C-alpha positions as CSV (number, residue, x, y, z in Angstrom):
1,M,-8.6,-43.2,-3.1
2,L,-5.1,-44.0,-2.7
3,E,-2.4,-44.2,-5.1
4,M,1.2,-44.4,-4.6
5,K,3.7,-44.1,-7.8
6,N,7.1,-45.8,-7.7
7,V,7.5,-45.2,-3.9
8,R,10.8,-46.0,-2.6
9,I,12.0,-45.3,1.3
10,V,15.8,-46.0,1.9
11,F,16.8,-45.9,5.5
12,N,20.7,-44.8,6.5
13,G,21.0,-44.3,2.8
14,G,25.2,-44.4,1.8
15,T,26.1,-45.9,4.6
16,V,26.9,-49.5,5.9
17,N,23.7,-50.0,7.4
18,E,21.6,-48.9,4.4
19,K,18.2,-50.9,4.3
20,V,15.3,-50.5,1.2
21,A,12.6,-51.0,2.9
22,L,10.2,-50.3,-0.1
23,N,11.7,-50.7,-3.7
24,G,9.5,-49.2,-6.0
25,V,5.9,-49.8,-4.8
26,N,3.3,-49.0,-7.3
27,L,-0.3,-49.7,-5.9
28,H,-3.9,-48.4,-6.6
29,L,-6.9,-48.5,-4.4
30,A,-10.3,-47.7,-5.6
31,E,-12.8,-46.1,-3.3
32,G,-14.4,-49.2,-1.2
33,D,-11.0,-51.5,-1.5
34,F,-10.6,-53.7,1.6
35,V,-7.1,-55.0,1.3
36,T,-5.3,-57.4,3.3
37,V,-1.6,-56.8,3.3
38,I,0.7,-60.2,4.3
39,G,4.3,-61.1,4.4
40,G,7.1,-61.9,6.2
41,N,9.2,-59.6,9.0
42,G,10.5,-56.9,7.4
43,A,8.5,-57.5,4.0
44,G,7.8,-53.6,4.2
45,K,4.2,-54.0,5.6
46,S,4.1,-51.5,8.3
47,T,6.9,-49.6,6.4
48,L,3.7,-49.1,3.8
49,L,1.4,-47.7,6.4
50,N,3.8,-45.2,8.0
51,C,4.8,-44.1,4.5
52,V,0.7,-43.5,3.5
53,S,0.2,-42.0,7.0
54,G,3.1,-39.5,6.9
55,A,5.1,-40.7,9.7
56,Y,8.0,-41.6,7.1
57,A,8.8,-39.9,4.1
58,P,9.4,-41.4,1.0
59,T,13.1,-41.4,-0.6
60,S,11.3,-41.0,-3.9
61,G,7.9,-41.6,-5.5
62,Q,4.6,-39.9,-5.2
63,I,1.7,-40.6,-3.0
64,F,-2.1,-39.6,-3.7
65,I,-5.2,-39.7,-1.6
66,D,-8.3,-39.0,-2.9
67,G,-6.5,-37.3,-5.8
68,Q,-4.8,-35.0,-3.8
69,E,-0.9,-35.1,-3.7
70,V,0.2,-35.5,-0.1
71,T,3.7,-36.8,-0.4
72,S,5.5,-33.9,1.3
73,M,2.2,-33.2,3.7
74,P,3.0,-33.5,7.2
75,E,2.0,-36.4,9.4
76,Y,-0.5,-34.3,11.7
77,R,-1.9,-32.3,8.3
78,R,-2.6,-35.4,6.8
79,A,-4.2,-36.8,9.8
80,K,-7.7,-35.4,8.9
81,L,-7.8,-37.8,5.6
82,L,-6.9,-41.3,7.8
83,G,-8.1,-43.3,10.4
84,R,-5.3,-45.8,11.8
85,V,-5.8,-48.5,14.7
86,F,-2.3,-49.5,15.8
87,Q,-1.0,-53.3,17.1
88,D,-0.6,-52.0,20.7
89,P,-3.8,-51.3,22.2
90,M,-2.7,-48.4,24.5
91,M,-1.9,-46.4,21.3
92,G,-4.7,-44.2,20.0
93,T,-6.4,-43.4,23.0
94,A,-5.8,-41.0,26.0
95,G,-5.7,-43.4,28.8
96,N,-6.8,-40.9,31.9
97,M,-9.4,-39.6,29.8
98,W,-13.2,-40.9,30.0
99,I,-14.3,-42.8,27.0
100,E,-17.0,-40.0,26.1
101,E,-14.0,-37.6,25.9
102,N,-11.7,-40.0,23.7
103,L,-14.6,-40.1,21.7
104,A,-15.3,-36.2,21.3
105,L,-11.6,-35.6,20.7
106,A,-11.9,-38.4,17.5
107,H,-15.3,-36.3,16.6
108,R,-13.5,-33.3,16.6
109,R,-10.3,-34.4,14.4
110,G,-10.0,-31.7,11.2
111,K,-12.5,-29.4,12.6
112,R,-12.2,-25.6,14.0
113,R,-12.3,-25.5,17.7
114,G,-14.4,-23.3,19.6
115,L,-15.1,-22.2,22.9
116,G,-18.3,-23.9,23.7
117,W,-19.3,-26.9,26.1
118,G,-16.8,-29.6,25.5
119,I,-19.9,-32.2,25.2
120,S,-23.3,-31.8,24.1
121,S,-26.3,-33.9,25.1
122,A,-27.1,-34.7,21.6
123,E,-23.0,-35.8,21.3
124,R,-23.4,-37.9,23.9
125,A,-26.6,-39.6,22.8
126,Q,-24.8,-40.0,19.6
127,Y,-21.6,-41.8,21.2
128,R,-23.8,-44.3,23.2
129,E,-25.3,-45.0,20.1
130,Q,-22.0,-45.9,18.3
131,L,-20.9,-47.7,21.3
132,A,-23.8,-49.9,21.6
133,R,-22.9,-51.3,18.3
134,L,-19.7,-53.0,19.8
135,G,-22.0,-55.0,21.7
136,L,-19.5,-54.6,24.6
137,G,-21.5,-52.6,27.3
138,L,-19.3,-49.6,27.0
139,E,-22.3,-47.4,26.3
140,D,-23.3,-47.4,29.9
141,R,-19.7,-46.6,30.9
142,L,-19.0,-42.7,29.3
143,S,-17.6,-41.8,32.5
144,T,-15.0,-44.7,32.8
145,K,-11.3,-44.0,32.2
146,V,-10.2,-45.5,29.2
147,K,-7.1,-47.2,31.1
148,L,-9.4,-49.2,33.0
149,L,-10.6,-51.0,29.9
150,S,-9.2,-54.5,29.0
151,G,-7.3,-54.5,25.7
152,G,-10.1,-55.7,23.3
153,Q,-12.3,-53.4,25.1
154,R,-9.7,-50.3,24.1
155,Q,-9.2,-51.8,20.8
156,A,-12.7,-51.8,19.4
157,L,-12.9,-48.1,21.1
158,T,-9.8,-47.0,19.0
159,L,-11.6,-48.7,16.1
160,L,-14.7,-47.0,16.5
161,M,-12.7,-43.8,16.9
162,A,-10.4,-44.2,13.9
163,T,-13.7,-44.3,11.9
164,L,-16.1,-41.9,13.4
165,Q,-15.6,-39.1,10.9
166,K,-15.5,-41.7,7.9
167,P,-11.9,-41.1,6.9
168,K,-10.9,-41.4,3.2
169,L,-8.5,-44.4,4.1
170,L,-8.5,-46.4,7.2
171,L,-5.1,-48.4,8.1
172,L,-5.1,-51.2,10.3
173,D,-1.7,-52.2,11.6
174,E,-1.6,-55.7,12.9
175,H,-4.5,-54.2,15.1
176,T,-5.4,-57.9,16.8
177,A,-1.8,-59.3,17.1
178,A,-1.5,-58.1,21.1
179,L,-5.2,-59.7,21.6
180,D,-6.1,-63.4,22.6
181,P,-7.9,-65.1,20.0
182,K,-11.2,-64.8,20.8
183,T,-11.3,-61.1,21.3
184,A,-8.8,-60.7,18.3
185,R,-11.9,-62.5,16.5
186,K,-14.8,-60.0,17.6
187,V,-12.3,-56.9,16.6
188,L,-11.7,-58.0,13.4
189,E,-15.8,-58.9,13.0
190,L,-16.5,-55.5,14.2
191,S,-13.7,-54.2,11.6
192,E,-15.3,-55.7,8.8
193,Q,-19.1,-54.8,10.0
194,I,-17.8,-51.2,10.0
195,I,-15.8,-50.9,7.0
196,N,-18.9,-52.6,5.2
197,E,-21.6,-50.4,6.8
198,S,-19.4,-46.9,6.3
199,G,-17.9,-48.5,2.6
200,L,-14.5,-47.1,3.9
201,T,-11.3,-47.8,1.8
202,S,-9.2,-49.8,4.1
203,M,-5.9,-51.5,4.3
204,M,-5.2,-54.3,6.9
205,V,-1.9,-55.7,7.9
206,T,-2.0,-58.9,9.2
207,H,1.2,-61.6,9.8
208,N,-2.5,-64.4,9.6
209,M,-2.6,-65.7,6.3
210,R,-6.0,-67.5,7.1
211,D,-7.3,-63.8,8.0
212,A,-5.6,-62.2,5.2
213,I,-7.4,-64.8,2.8
214,R,-10.7,-64.3,4.7
215,Y,-11.2,-60.5,5.5
216,G,-11.6,-58.1,2.4
217,N,-12.0,-58.2,-1.4
218,R,-8.1,-57.8,-2.1
219,L,-4.8,-59.4,-0.9
220,I,-1.7,-58.3,-1.6
221,M,1.5,-59.7,-0.6
222,M,5.1,-58.1,0.3
223,H,8.6,-59.4,0.0
224,D,11.5,-57.4,0.3
225,G,9.8,-53.8,-0.2
226,R,8.0,-55.1,-2.9
227,V,4.4,-55.7,-3.6
228,V,5.1,-59.3,-5.1
229,I,1.3,-61.0,-5.1
230,D,-1.7,-58.9,-5.6
231,V,-5.1,-60.8,-5.9
232,S,-8.9,-60.0,-6.1
233,G,-12.4,-61.3,-6.9
234,E,-12.9,-64.6,-7.6
235,E,-9.2,-65.6,-7.5
236,K,-9.1,-64.5,-4.0
237,A,-12.1,-66.3,-3.1
238,H,-10.5,-69.5,-4.0
239,L,-7.2,-68.7,-2.4
240,T,-6.2,-71.3,0.5
241,V,-3.0,-71.2,2.5
242,E,-1.3,-73.7,0.4
243,S,-2.0,-71.9,-2.6
244,L,-0.9,-68.4,-1.3
245,I,2.4,-70.5,0.1
246,E,2.7,-72.0,-3.6
247,K,2.2,-68.6,-5.3
248,F,5.1,-67.0,-2.8
249,S,7.1,-69.5,-3.7
250,E,7.0,-68.8,-7.5
251,V,7.5,-65.0,-7.1
252,S,10.0,-64.8,-4.6
253,G,12.1,-67.8,-6.0
254,S,12.3,-69.3,-2.2
255,D,11.1,-71.9,-0.6
256,E,11.6,-70.4,2.9
257,V,8.3,-69.4,4.5
258,S,8.7,-68.4,8.2
259,D,6.4,-69.9,10.6
260,R,5.1,-66.7,11.6
261,L,3.6,-66.1,8.3
262,V,1.8,-69.9,8.2
263,L,0.0,-69.3,11.5
């Protein structure tokens, strides 16, 4: 579902501020993979997702989504293939629009627009059904402006919007980092439930090693713009925070692990 071939991204190339953000990344995701991505600050995690989404163009290399090369495809055209939830709950939704209006926008992503009524009664019933799955009572608040929701409610709504059309690839960019621990756990559980029920191929960037180990069927760790650890199956099932830190020290040649990575 996703293939990256020797992808390299260099910012400010040829200057004193040159920064190699991705350094020859080769990555293959099979359909249905749920991959957690972890690494220290500046390791290249968010750059990886931005590269896949089209926000950053690779300096060299190739990217394929569902067999289609998208290396040079602009972000707005690539959007119909992807769903994305950002770290900031304020992104991904239109605060001054109603909940049902936001869902209608997500429902029409990648489709041709017509001159019919904005939201049909059948669509409204579908939105209520989908919102009820979240267990947050939002199905009875369709005409509530999104800006009046809490951060957790807004992030759960963004998650639903990102998966409404069953994208080829779902990108979760530290989507619980701005939430309190209880709400973050709820959003993570909802993420896992939606991904499993819909059979989505997903990448979830996180700074939390325990979450990286607990969720998904595969874990990759990045360091200096490279994938240095890639574990799945039984090996991932038996991972612990301690063994992951030990693996990182072995492959990176460094005993330094940032405090935020260990949280």
